[in-house]
C-alpha positions in Angstrom: 64.3 -23.5 -58.0 61.3 -25.8 -57.5 58.0 -26.0 -59.5 54.8 -24.2 -59.1 51.4 -25.8 -58.6 51.1 -26.2 -62.4 54.5 -27.9 -62.7 56.2 -24.9 -64.2 59.7 -24.2 -63.0 59.9 -21.1 -60.7 62.3 -18.3 -61.7 64.6 -17.2 -58.9 63.3 -14.0 -57.2 65.9 -11.4 -57.1 66.0 -8.6 -54.6 65.2 -6.0 -57.2 62.3 -8.1 -58.4 61.0 -8.3 -54.9 61.3 -4.6 -54.4 59.2 -3.9 -57.5 56.6 -6.6 -56.9 54.4 -4.9 -54.2 53.6 -1.8 -56.3 52.5 -4.0 -59.1 50.3 -6.0 -56.8 48.8 -2.7 -55.4 48.2 -1.4 -58.9 46.5 -4.7 -59.8 44.2 -4.3 -56.9 43.1 -0.6 -57.5 43.8 -0.3 -61.2 46.2 1.7 -63.3 46.4 5.3 -62.1 47.3 6.5 -65.6 44.4 4.9 -67.4 41.6 4.5 -64.7 39.9 6.8 -62.4 39.9 4.3 -59.5 43.2 5.7 -58.3 42.0 9.3 -58.2 38.8 8.2 -56.5 40.7 6.2 -53.9 43.2 9.0 -53.2 40.4 11.6 -53.0 38.4 9.5 -50.6 41.5 8.8 -48.5 42.4 12.5 -48.2 38.8 13.4 -47.5 38.7 10.8 -44.7 41.9 12.2 -43.2 40.5 15.7 -43.4 37.3 14.6 -41.7 39.3 12.8 -39.1 41.3 15.9 -38.3 38.1 17.9 -38.2 36.7 15.5 -35.6 39.9 15.5 -33.6 39.8 19.3 -33.5 36.9 19.0 -31.1 38.8 16.7 -28.7 41.0 17.8 -25.9 44.1 16.8 -27.9 42.9 18.6 -30.9 42.1 21.8 -29.1 45.6 22.0 -27.7 46.9 22.3 -31.3 43.9 23.7 -33.1 45.8 26.0 -35.5 48.0 23.1 -36.6 44.9 21.0 -37.4 43.3 23.8 -39.3 46.4 24.2 -41.4 46.5 20.5 -42.1 42.8 20.4 -43.1 43.3 23.4 -45.4 46.3 21.8 -47.1 44.5 18.5 -47.6 41.5 20.3 -49.0 43.6 22.2 -51.5 45.4 19.0 -52.5 42.0 17.4 -53.1 40.8 20.3 -55.2 44.0 20.3 -57.2 43.4 16.6 -57.9 39.8 17.3 -59.0 40.9 20.2 -61.2 43.7 18.1 -62.8 41.3 15.3 -63.6 38.6 17.6 -65.2 38.8 18.9 -68.7 36.8 21.8 -70.3 35.7 21.1 -73.8 36.1 23.4 -76.8 35.4 23.0 -80.5 33.0 20.4 -81.8 31.6 17.4 -80.0 33.1 13.9 -80.4 30.6 13.0 -83.1 31.7 15.9 -85.2 28.6 18.0 -84.7 28.5 21.6 -83.7 26.3 20.9 -80.6 27.6 22.2 -77.4 28.5 19.7 -74.8 30.9 18.7 -71.9 33.9 16.3 -72.2 35.4 15.1 -68.9 38.5 12.9 -68.7 40.1 11.8 -65.5 43.9 11.9 -65.8 45.8 11.6 -69.1 46.5 8.3 -70.6 47.4 6.7 -73.9 43.8 5.6 -74.3 41.8 8.3 -72.6 38.5 7.6 -71.0 36.0 10.4 -71.7 32.4 11.1 -71.0 30.7 13.2 -73.6 27.4 14.8 -73.2 25.4 16.5 -75.9 22.1 18.1 -75.0 19.1 17.3 -77.2 18.4 21.0 -77.5 21.0 23.7 -77.3 20.6 25.8 -74.2 23.2 28.4 -75.3 22.1 31.8 -76.4 23.9 34.6 -78.2 24.6 37.7 -76.2 21.9 39.7 -77.9 19.3 37.0 -77.3 20.0 36.6 -73.6 21.0 40.0 -72.4 18.4 42.2 -74.1 15.0 42.1 -72.7 12.1 42.8 -75.0 10.6 46.1 -73.7 6.8 46.4 -73.4 4.8 47.7 -76.2 4.9 51.5 -75.8 1.6 51.6 -77.8 -0.1 50.5 -74.6 0.8 53.8 -72.9 -0.8 55.8 -75.8 -4.0 53.7 -75.3 -4.0 54.7 -71.7 -3.8 58.4 -72.6 -7.4 58.0 -74.0 -8.4 55.3 -71.5 -7.1 56.1 -68.0 -9.0 53.1 -66.6 -6.4 50.9 -68.2 -9.0 48.5 -69.7 -7.2 48.5 -73.0 -3.8 47.8 -71.6 -2.0 45.5 -74.0 0.2 42.6 -73.1 3.5 44.1 -72.4 5.6 41.7 -74.5 3.3 40.4 -77.2 3.0 43.4 -79.5 6.5 44.7 -79.8 9.1 43.8 -82.5 12.8 44.5 -81.6 14.8 45.8 -84.5 18.5 45.6 -83.8 21.2 46.8 -86.1 24.1 45.4 -88.1 26.7 47.1 -90.3 27.9 46.0 -93.7 31.0 46.9 -95.7 31.8 50.3 -97.0 34.6 52.1 -98.9 37.2 54.1 -96.9 38.9 57.3 -97.6 42.6 58.0 -97.6 44.3 58.3 -94.3 43.5 61.2 -92.1 44.9 59.5 -89.0 48.6 58.9 -88.3 50.0 56.3 -90.7 51.3 54.1 -87.9 47.9 53.5 -86.4 46.8 50.0 -87.0 43.0 49.6 -87.4 41.3 46.3 -86.8 38.2 45.5 -88.8 35.0 44.8 -86.9 33.6 41.3 -87.3 30.9 40.9 -90.0 27.5 40.3 -88.6 24.4 38.9 -90.4 21.8 41.4 -91.4 19.4 38.6 -92.3 17.1 38.4 -89.4 16.5 42.2 -89.0 13.4 44.0 -90.1 12.7 47.5 -91.3 10.1 49.9 -90.2 6.7 48.4 -90.0 6.9 45.8 -92.9 4.6 48.0 -95.0 3.0 46.6 -98.1 5.1 47.3 -101.1 4.0 49.6 -103.9 5.9 50.6 -107.0 8.5 53.3 -106.1 7.0 55.4 -108.9 3.9 55.9 -106.7 6.0 57.3 -103.9 7.3 60.8 -103.2 11.0 61.0 -103.5 13.3 63.6 -102.0 14.5 65.8 -104.9 17.7 66.7 -103.1 18.6 63.0 -102.8 17.8 62.6 -106.5 20.2 65.4 -107.4 22.9 63.9 -105.3 22.4 60.3 -106.4 22.0 60.2 -110.3 21.4 56.5 -110.1 17.9 57.2 -108.7 16.8 59.7 -111.3 14.4 57.2 -112.8 12.1 57.9 -109.9 9.7 60.8 -110.2 10.2 63.9 -108.1 7.6 65.3 -105.8 4.5 66.5 -107.6 4.1 70.3 -107.5 0.8 70.2 -105.6 2.4 68.0 -103.0 5.4 70.3 -102.6 3.1 73.0 -101.4 1.8 70.9 -98.5 2.8 72.2 -95.1 1.6 69.1 -93.1 1.6 65.3 -93.4 -1.0 63.4 -95.3 -4.5 63.5 -93.9 -6.8 60.5 -93.4 -7.4 57.8 -90.9 -4.5 55.6 -92.1 -1.0 56.6 -92.9 0.2 56.1 -96.5 1.6 52.7 -97.4 5.2 52.8 -98.3 7.7 50.1 -99.1 10.5 48.8 -97.0 13.7 50.7 -97.7 15.5 49.2 -100.7 19.2 49.0 -99.7 21.9 48.9 -102.2 24.2 45.9 -101.8 27.1 48.3 -101.4 25.4 50.2 -98.6 27.2 50.3 -95.3 24.3 51.6 -93.2 23.0 49.7 -90.3 19.2 49.4 -90.3 18.7 52.1 -87.7 20.3 54.8 -90.0 18.9 53.7 -93.4 16.0 56.1 -93.7 18.5 58.9 -93.7 19.8 58.1 -97.2 16.8 56.3 -98.7 15.4 57.7 -101.9 12.0 57.4 -100.3 13.1 59.6 -97.4 10.6 62.3 -98.1 7.8 59.7 -97.9 9.0 58.8 -94.5 9.1 62.5 -93.6 5.4 62.9 -94.6 4.4 59.6 -92.9 5.9 60.5 -89.6 4.8 64.1 -89.4 7.2 66.2 -91.3 6.7 68.2 -94.5 8.4 70.4 -97.1 8.8 73.2 -94.7 10.7 71.1 -92.1 13.0 69.8 -94.9 13.7 73.3 -96.1 14.5 74.4 -92.5 17.0 71.5 -92.2 18.7 72.5 -95.4 19.0 76.1 -94.3 20.5 75.0 -91.0 23.0 72.8 -92.7 24.1 75.6 -95.0 24.6 77.8 -92.0 26.6 75.2 -90.2 28.8 74.5 -93.3 29.8 78.2 -93.7 30.4 78.5 -89.9 33.2 75.8 -89.8 36.7 77.0 -88.8 39.7 76.4 -91.1 41.0 73.7 -88.7 37.8 71.6 -89.2 36.2 72.6 -85.8 33.2 74.6 -85.0 34.3 77.2 -82.5 32.2 77.4 -79.4 33.4 80.8 -78.2 33.2 82.4 -81.7 29.4 81.7 -81.7 28.5 82.8 -78.2 29.3 79.8 -76.0 30.4 80.3 -72.4 28.2 83.3 -71.7 26.7 82.0 -68.4 24.6 85.1 -67.8 22.1 83.8 -70.5 21.7 80.5 -68.5 19.2 80.2 -65.7 19.8 82.7 -63.0 20.5 80.2 -60.3 23.2 78.5 -62.5 24.9 81.5 -64.0 27.5 82.0 -61.2 27.9 78.3 -60.4 29.0 77.3 -63.8 30.6 80.5 -64.8 31.6 80.5 -68.5 31.4 76.7 -68.9 31.3 75.8 -72.6 33.7 78.5 -73.7 36.3 75.9 -74.8 34.0 73.0 -75.6 34.9 72.9 -79.3 34.8 69.1 -79.6 31.3 69.1 -78.2 30.1 71.8 -80.6 31.9 70.1 -83.5 30.3 66.8 -82.6 26.8 68.4 -82.6 27.4 70.1 -85.9 28.5 66.8 -87.4 25.5 64.9 -86.0 23.2 67.4 -87.8 24.9 66.6 -91.2 24.9 62.8 -90.5 21.3 63.0 -89.4 20.3 64.2 -92.9 22.2 61.3 -94.5 25.4 63.1 -95.4 28.8 61.5 -94.9 32.5 62.2 -95.7 32.5 59.3 -98.2 29.3 60.0 -100.2 30.8 62.6 -102.6 28.0 65.0 -101.6 28.1 68.8 -101.1 29.1 68.5 -97.4 31.6 65.5 -97.7 34.7 67.7 -97.4 33.2 69.7 -94.5 32.4 66.5 -92.6 35.8 65.0 -93.3 37.5 68.1 -91.8 35.3 67.9 -88.8 36.1 64.2 -88.2 39.8 64.8 -88.7 39.7 67.6 -86.1 38.0 65.3 -83.5 40.6 62.5 -84.1 43.4 65.0 -83.7 42.0 66.3 -80.4 41.6 62.8 -78.9 44.0 62.0 -76.1 45.8 58.6 -76.0 43.4 57.6 -73.2 40.5 57.8 -75.6 39.3 61.1 -74.1 37.6 63.3 -76.7 37.1 66.4 -74.5 39.8 68.3 -76.4 43.2 69.7 -75.6 41.9 73.1 -74.7 39.9 71.6 -71.8 42.7 70.6 -69.3 42.5 71.5 -65.6 40.0 71.8 -62.8 38.7 75.3 -63.3 34.8 75.4 -63.8 35.2 76.6 -67.3 36.4 73.3 -68.5 35.6 70.9 -65.7 31.8 71.0 -66.1 32.0 70.6 -69.9 34.7 68.0 -70.3 32.7 64.7 -70.0 29.8 66.3 -72.0 32.3 67.1 -74.8 33.7 63.5 -74.8 30.3 61.9 -75.0 28.9 64.2 -77.8 32.1 63.9 -79.9 32.0 60.2 -79.4 28.5 59.9 -80.8 29.5 61.8 -83.9 32.5 59.5 -84.5 30.4 56.4 -83.9 27.6 57.5 -86.3 30.2 58.5 -88.9 31.9 55.1 -88.6 28.5 53.2 -88.7 27.4 55.1 -91.9 30.7 54.9 -93.8 32.5 51.9 -92.3 35.7 53.9 -92.7 38.2 51.8 -90.9 40.3 54.9 -90.0 37.5 55.8 -87.5 37.4 52.4 -85.8 40.2 52.8 -83.3 39.1 56.4 -82.3 35.6 55.0 -81.6 36.8 51.9 -79.7 39.2 54.0 -77.6 36.6 56.6 -76.8 34.1 53.9 -75.8 36.7 52.2 -73.5 37.3 55.6 -71.8 33.5 56.1 -71.2 33.2 52.6 -69.7 36.1 53.2 -67.4 34.6 56.5 -66.3 31.3 54.9 -65.4 30.6 54.5 -61.7 30.8 50.7 -61.2 28.2 50.8 -58.4 25.5 53.1 -59.8 26.1 53.0 -63.6 26.2 56.8 -63.8 28.7 59.5 -64.9 29.6 62.9 -63.4 32.0 65.7 -64.4 35.2 63.9 -63.4 36.7 60.7 -64.7 35.9 57.6 -62.6 34.2 59.7 -59.9 32.7 58.2 -56.8 29.7 60.5 -57.4 26.5 58.5 -58.2 26.1 60.5 -61.4 23.5 62.7 -63.0 20.9 62.0 -65.7 22.1 64.8 -68.0 25.5 63.4 -68.2 24.2 59.9 -68.4 22.2 60.6 -71.6 25.1 61.6 -73.7 27.4 58.8 -72.5 24.7 56.1 -72.8 23.8 57.3 -76.3 27.5 57.1 -77.3 27.9 53.6 -76.0 24.7 52.6 -77.8 25.9 54.2 -81.1 29.3 52.4 -80.7 27.5 49.1 -80.2 25.2 49.7 -83.2 28.3 50.3 -85.4 29.9 47.1 -84.1 33.0 49.1 -83.0 32.5 48.4 -79.3 30.1 45.8 -77.8 27.8 47.0 -75.0 28.3 44.0 -72.7 25.5 42.6 -70.5 27.0 43.8 -67.2 27.1 47.4 -68.6 23.5 47.2 -69.7 22.6 46.1 -66.2 24.4 49.2 -64.8 22.7 51.5 -67.3 19.3 50.2 -66.2 20.3 50.4 -62.6 21.1 54.1 -62.9 17.8 54.9 -64.7 15.9 53.1 -62.0 17.7 55.0 -59.3 16.6 58.4 -60.7 13.1 57.3 -61.5 10.2 58.7 -59.4 6.5 59.3 -59.6 3.5 57.1 -58.9 4.5 54.6 -61.7 8.2 55.4 -61.9 7.9 57.2 -65.2 9.4 60.6 -64.1 13.1 61.3 -63.6 15.2 63.6 -61.5 18.5 65.2 -62.3 20.5 63.6 -59.4 19.8 61.1 -56.7 22.5 61.2 -54.0 21.0 58.2 -52.3 20.4 55.7 -55.1 19.2 53.1 -52.6 15.9 55.1 -52.1 13.5 56.6 -54.6 13.9 60.4 -55.0 11.0 62.8 -54.1 8.6 63.3 -57.0 8.9 67.1 -56.5 12.5 66.8 -57.8 11.4 65.5 -61.2 11.8 67.7 -64.3 10.4 67.5 -67.8 13.9 67.6 -69.3 15.3 64.8 -67.2 12.1 62.8 -67.7 12.5 63.2 -71.5 16.1 62.2 -71.4 15.4 59.1 -69.3 12.5 58.0 -71.5 14.6 58.5 -74.7 17.5 56.4 -73.2 15.2 53.6 -72.1 13.6 53.4 -75.5 16.9 53.7 -77.5 18.6 51.1 -75.3 15.7 48.7 -75.4 15.3 48.7 -71.6 12.0 47.6 -70.2 9.5 50.2 -69.0 5.9 49.6 -68.1 3.0 51.2 -70.0 1.9 53.0 -66.9 5.4 54.5 -66.5 5.5 55.5 -70.1 2.1 57.2 -69.8 3.3 59.1 -66.7 6.3 60.4 -68.6 4.4 61.4 -71.7 1.8 63.3 -69.6 4.6 65.4 -68.0 6.1 66.1 -71.5 2.8 67.1 -72.9 2.2 69.4 -70.0 5.2 71.5 -71.2 4.9 71.7 -74.9 7.2 73.9 -77.0 6.0 77.5 -77.0 4.3 77.2 -73.6 7.4 78.4 -71.6 11.0 79.7 -72.1 12.7 78.0 -75.0 14.9 75.0 -74.0 16.5 73.3 -77.0 18.1 70.7 -74.7 14.6 69.6 -73.5 13.1 69.8 -76.9 15.8 67.6 -78.4 15.3 64.7 -75.9 11.5 65.0 -75.7 11.3 64.9 -79.6 13.5 61.9 -79.7 11.7 60.1 -76.9 8.1 60.7 -78.1 9.0 59.8 -81.7 10.9 56.6 -80.7 8.2 55.4 -78.3 5.5 55.6 -80.9 5.7 57.7 -84.0 2.0 57.5 -84.8 0.5 58.2 -81.4 -1.6 61.1 -80.3 1.1 62.2 -77.9 3.6 62.4 -80.8 1.1 64.2 -83.0 0.6 66.9 -80.3 4.3 67.3 -79.6 5.2 67.3 -83.3 2.8 70.1 -84.2 4.1 72.2 -81.3 7.8 71.7 -82.0 7.4 72.3 -85.8 5.4 75.5 -85.1 8.1 76.8 -82.7 11.2 75.9 -84.7 9.9 77.1 -88.1 8.7 80.4 -86.6 12.0 81.2 -84.8 14.6 80.1 -87.4 16.6 83.2 -88.3 16.3 84.7 -91.8 19.0 87.5 -91.2 21.7 87.5 -93.8 24.7 86.1 -91.9 22.6 84.1 -89.4 20.1 82.7 -91.9 19.2 79.1 -91.0 20.4 79.3 -87.4 18.5 79.6 -84.1 19.2 82.3 -81.5 20.9 81.0 -78.4 19.0 83.1 -76.0 17.3 80.1 -74.3 17.9 77.9 -71.3 21.5 76.6 -71.6 22.0 78.5 -74.9 24.5 80.8 -73.1 26.8 77.8 -72.5 26.3 76.2 -75.9 26.0 79.2 -78.2 24.5 79.5 -81.7 26.0 76.3 -83.1 24.5 74.4 -80.2 21.0 75.6 -80.7 21.2 75.3 -84.5 22.4 71.7 -84.4 19.8 70.6 -81.8 17.0 72.4 -83.7 18.1 70.8 -86.9 18.1 67.3 -85.4 14.6 67.9 -84.0 13.4 68.5 -87.6 15.4 65.4 -88.8 13.6 63.1 -86.3 11.2 61.8 -89.0 14.0 59.7 -90.6 17.1 60.2 -88.3 16.6 56.9 -86.4 14.5 54.0 -87.3 12.1 53.4 -84.4 13.6 50.6 -82.5 10.3 49.1 -81.5 7.4 49.1 -83.9 3.9 48.0 -82.9 2.8 45.0 -84.9 -0.5 46.8 -85.5 1.3 49.1 -87.9 2.7 46.2 -89.8 -0.7 44.7 -90.4 -1.8 44.7 -94.1 
């Protein structure tokens, strides 16, 4: 046996002991591979050295004779090294090691019973919510109106300092009994805070008794009868209040049970008539809206739809001469589109299927019809529009988008959970149909065509409405695509004009191709989506729209609708809006039918009226006169909020 140097008796060394001795010695030299990172570093460096050696040998005569073998060996070693790195790295989730909510990174090399971790917590969180990071503050559109009176541009404002973004959240709302199949499972949208959002202008508050209140809303909402009705002398007014400054009105008082996102709240506010007067409407415009809604209500079919063909849709001969043969009788079977437009007119005036009002049953039947017509794919074009014949091909995607907007707004205003899945599925269909390169849409699903501005407007508005209702988020990559498309169809000296199509999106289209209708649609979409646009481009767009005021040429309800929306949204108190508003009011009030069966409607003998019919023109005309409260302006100049 013998003794060691300290006088202790030596144990006999067995064969098994000797066989296990050298690994322990090696581990003692480099550390425990289970609890220390030295082993991983050693192995990684060793494999890296081997890979580097093979790489050097590949340049030698020996290496060149078997170059493929060396490449394969290097690749395998590299993958082994990456796997070791991946295995030794952990991604954190949850709270940090100190229990705080700060975001950080936790890295641990190889599992062990006593893990060694490195935690890092930044002093200031660099994370941002999606809405904070992906949505760029657009420039103050007030600057463009200053340029209208100052072409030199000396009064051009800072593009970012004078605009206040107003995004929208939805609250809870009661639902109605099922009108979808009972086996459909509806998921509730996540609740989002409404705390940080602001209403129109932050006006100084006055007692509600000092404000004009819509008498119709008073009649429909007995709880508000303590407020006075409109004075008789004010009821005779045919224009907005005069004076240098608009009347001061309070922020909308929202009932705690209200389900309305901010953008829709003026529709149902007791002070709605005050907003109408403030933004350019009057008693006559409100009476025209009510007459239009009465016509639409009595025109509804028993199945809940509004029939396109029964009210003159699909008569291509009334369309522009160059288009009458090409599109044939497009629109003849676009019942979901026409139904969607009619519903949007009711919703725009604050009526829903859950409010117990005079049009609740009418709206409910219309929504039920759209849900029944939806395909499993989410497509809302309707079951009568199947095939490739021009009659249905050119109307199908339009029908889907318009019907989708109606469902999304109805869901946002009522929070009826039975509408959630139809909206989500329809939004998913639109996103799949978007061109992934250009961000546009065309007539066919998932087409390689770059897309056209007319189709784009309805689809983009639908996705925006679905996002506002919190039914379907508009992700950052899709917002980038939307802006990419608008940029591709932009033209003009400052990029404020727009063309119908650009077959070569990589180059700017010729300015001669720009039209007022497409310019209006592009301006409206940039404003509604909160996409950046320079003041010079906005000025250029407004100048084109003001050069073609309503009444100066052939009626075009499609153009009027988008131009009214764009000019109001960009700046509801500008000179440009005042000029346009006076023209559109004069034209619509003068041409609304007073004939017995057609009272409240507008004649479809106008551009595109042959494809849409009387319901189409009536709904668009009605929405033009609802603009004063239909949407809260998404960007309000701080100068209007000043006391």
